[in-house]
N, C-alpha and C positions, 0 to 999 in steps of 0.2 A: 417643483419639489423634489430633492434627492430622495431616494431612498435607500435606507440602510441595507447593507448586505451583510448577513450574519457570515462568520466563518468558523470552519470546524478545524479542532485541534485535537488530533488523533494521538494517543501517547500508547507507545509500545513498548515494553521491555526488550532488551538485547543483551546477549552474553557478552558480545565483542564490538564493541562501538565501531572502531576502526573497520573491521570486516564489513559491518552492515552499511557505513558509509560507501564503501567501496562498491558493494553489491547494488546499491541503489543509485550510485554516480554511473555504474555500468548500463541504467536503464535510462540513464539521459536526466535523471533529478539532480537538482542543485540544493545547495544547502546555504540557509540566512547565518553567517558567522556571528551575527548581532546576537543571536539568542543559542548560541553554541558553545560548548566547551568542553572538558574533557569527560564529562559525564553525559552531555546530552548533544543532540544533533537536531537542528531544526530543519526537516526536508520540506522543500517548497514542490507542492503537487499542481497548484493553481493558485490565483490571487486570494482565492477563498478558502483554499484547503491546505493545512501544515500537518505533516506527521513528525511529532517528536519521538526521536529514537533516545530511549534512556537507560542507562546501565541497569541491570537489575537492581543494585542497591540504592539507585538514585530512584528508581521507579517505586520502590518500597517505601519511599518517602511520602507517597501520595496516596496509599491504601494500608488498611488495617488487614487486608486478605492477602491471601497467599497468590502468589503469580502462578497463573494456568500452566501446568505441564503439557506444552503443546506437543509433544509426543504422542500421549494419550488422550487429550481433548481438544476439543475447540473451543476457543474463547471467543471469537466473533469470524464474520466473514466481512472481509473489507471488501466493498464492490466501487471498482470506478470505471467512469466513462472512457469511451475511446471514439475518435471521430471517424474511424471506418472498420471494414473487417481487417483490412490489412495491417492497421495500427494494432489492433487485437493481437494479431499474430506476431508483429515485431515485438511488442512489448514482452508477451510471454515468450518468445524464443530469445530475446535477449535475457530475460529471467533464468531460463533453464540454462542457457549458454554460461551465465554467471555463477551458477552453483545452487539454484532452486529446483525444487523438485515439484512434479506435476501433482494437482490436488485432486483433480479430477478429468473426467473425458470431456472434450469439446462438446458445447452445446449450439446447434443450428437448429433455429427454427424459422429460418426465411427471413424474417422481418426483423429477428434478434440472434445474435452471435456472440458466444462468449467463450472463453477459456479462463484456466485458474492456475496458479501456482502456490507453494509453499516457499516462503523466503527462507533464510538461512535459520531464522530462530522458529520456525514451524507456524508462522501467521500466515493464514490464508488469504489470497488476494484474487479476488473475480475481476478480469477485464470483460467489458460487456460493450458492443455496438448494438445500438437500435436504428431501423432505417426512420428517418425523420418523418417520412410520408406515413408511416403506421402509426407514429405517435401522434401526428397531427389528426389521423382520421379516427 
């Protein structure tokens, strides 16, 4: 019997769509052009995770609330896993080189390691590795 895998579609407002696409492209992410246009970019994180980058006017079409001012507030902490400590560093170093700002100090608990950054629009991304043996235990 096949099992259904739920998907996550995270929608984020961006000020400059092309700059955001360029930034995330430098981190190694691709885009599904079938679901992208001049106001929206469908960024593929994995088979089950897609981040929809929406220009702020397009984002406002989906909510009655104000868009969070990420310079003064945190709207969410977006955490993604990495396959190793080295991959955590690789992704975060690439983000910082592409114009991101550090969000917090690295966290090293031995069995779990993480770093974080703020993207061009101030969204907080946490990249985390956990030792598989610790997770199983």
